[in-house]
N, C-alpha and C positions, 0 to 999 in steps of 0.2 A: 523442617515442615515441609520439604516438597514429598509427594509423592507419587509424582510418575518420573521422576529424575533423580534416582537417589546416589549417584552418584558425581554429583557436582563439583566441580573444584574450586571454582571460583563464580560469587553471586552478583552480577552488575545489575541493580535496580531499574527497568524500564524509565521510570519516573525521571532520575540522574541524567540517561542519556537522552531524554527530550530536553531538559534543561541545557544540555551541553553540546549535543551535535546530530541531534535526529531532527527531521522535521514534526514543526509541531500540530499534532492531529484537532480533527473537530468531528466530531463524532455525532453524526444526523441517523436518532432512533423513530422508526416511523411504527404508527399501530393503525389496523383497519384498512390497510391498501393491499392492493394484489400485487402480486410479484412486479409485474409488469408497469403497473403503475408506481412503484418504489425506482425502477429503471428510469421511466420517465423523468421522474423530479432528480433524481442523481447525476441523470448525463446532463440535462438542463444546467443544473447548480453547477457540474465541471464545466461544461462549455462556458459557462457566464464567467468563472472566476479564474479558470486553468487555461482558455481557450487560444490563449495569446502568451503563453508563458513559455517562454524559451529560455534555456540554462544555459551559460556559461561556454559549455563543451559543444554546442549547437544541436542539443536533443531539445524535442517539444514535450511537454508535460502529458502524460498518457492516463488513461482510467483503464483499471480493469474491473471486467464484468464477470462474475463466475456464474455459468448456467446450468451447474449441475448432469446435464446430460447430454450429448451430441446431439440428438433428437431438437432438445428445447434449443439449445444454441442455432440450429440450421434452421428449425420449422419456426419458431416463435418469434426469439430475440433479432436473429438477425435482420429477418424481414419485416419486423418493426421498427426497427433503426431504422434503414433505409427507407423505407414507406411510409409510416406516419410523422417520424422524427427528419426525415430527409437531410439525413447524414451520410456525406458523399462514399461509397463503398472503397474505395481508394484509401482512407482513413481510418478501417476497418480491418482487422485482424483476426481470424478466425483460425484457432490453434487448439487440437486435440489429437491424439492417437488412431483416431479414425475408427469406422466398422466397417460392417459388409456395406452399408447403402452409404454412408460417407466416408470418402476417404481423404485421409489428410494429403499433403504438397510437399516438395521439397521447398518450395519457394515458401512455403508458411515458415516452415524452419528456419529459413535463414533471413525470413523477417522478424521472428521472434528474437532469435540471436542477436540482430541487429537493432534492438531498440533503445538503445543509451547513445546510438549514434546520431551525425548531425543528416546521414542517409534517409533515416526513418521518416516517414510521415505519416505513421501510422498514430492515431489518437484513443481511439477506444481497442480494447482488447479482450475479446470473447474466450473464455478458458474452459475445459472442461477437463476436471482431475490433473490438472497443470498448475504451477506457479504457489502452489501452498507452504510448500517450507524450502527454506535454501535458494529460491529465487529470487537472484540481483539484479534488481532493475531500478536503478538509481532514478531516474526522470519518472516514473510510477508516481503518480503525485491524488490518486484517490483509487478508491474501493466499493464494489457492489456485492452484498449479502441480501440475498431477496429473500429465502425462502431453505427451509432444511433440507441438508443434502447438496448444497452450493457447494461445499467442503464436508470433509469428516467432522463430528461434532467436537472431537477433542483435538483439531487445529484450527477452531475459529479465532482464536488469539494471532497465533503465526499467520494466518491468511491476511486478516484484518491489516497486521503491521506492517505487511509486505510493501504498503507505500511511504514508509515510515524514514528511507533511507535517504542520505543527505546526499545532494548532489556536491554543490558549490561548500567547501569548509568556511566555518564560519559565517553564512548567509543564514538570513531570516527566512526559512522557507518551511512552507505549512503544507496540508494534505487535509483529504477529508475522506470519510468513510461512511458510508449509506448503508443502515442494517434494517431487516424487519425485525419485530418484537422480539422473536424467539431467539435469534441469532444476538440481538441486543443483550438480552440476559444471560445468554450463553457467554458472551464476551466479558461482560460484567463478572461473571461467577468466576471464571479464568483468571483473570488478574486480580480478583481478591484471594484466590488460591496460589499462585504463582509467583505474585506480583506484589502482594498486600497494598494495591492500589483499587481504584474503580475509575470507571468511566468520566465520573463526575471530579474525578480530582487530574487524571490524566489532561482531560482539555482545558482545565484551569491552568494548567502550568504557564510558565513564564520562560524566556530565556535568560539565563545569567548574564551578567552584565560582563565588561572587558576584565579580564583579570589583570590583578595588583600587580604592576612591574617592580622588581628589586634589583636597585643597582649592584651589578656585579665588582667585586673587589678582589684584591691578590691575597690571600691567604700568608704568604710568604712575607708579605711587610705589615699585615696587621700585627703577628704573631712575633715580629721583629727575630725571625729564623736567620742563624749564620749560615 
């Protein structure tokens, strides 16, 4: 039934992964709000629920805000966070590949690669064209997509699920995903096409209980073998 990936060797449903080891997601779908208003609500919600979260490896919970363009990140989103929302600049990481007007720095790259360590004090990660697929940041506990173009349309599912990777094995960890109406519809569509599930089912899943333990015994004695 796959149309985009025709050479799938092994299919492991996202629903089973959430039940067994991924973070349990909460998806917040918004309607009638401007992009910056969604960021407002998403950041406030994240700081309220994850602002004091520290994982066993010493890393703190982080929120990724995908900004669509470098200009929007530098001129709108970042000034809004440090200005109106009073977020400390040292807790924000701006990470992109740079352009003629706004350059990237080696320090930003080092900070990006150190997010999963106790050394990182970054809580909010502002991204442009980075972290959509293959980004393994286990302390990431939230994602915000507020407009079309924050990530490629065919990568809304991959980008939204960046925050589901587990930090502590067997832990009851959660994550939150904030989406505008268009990205929410795209996510629901891609979940149905690729994973045969939906936002509603994904958010209603619970963790499986402890596995049933079976005593081990010696087969040689049981079978009376010489």
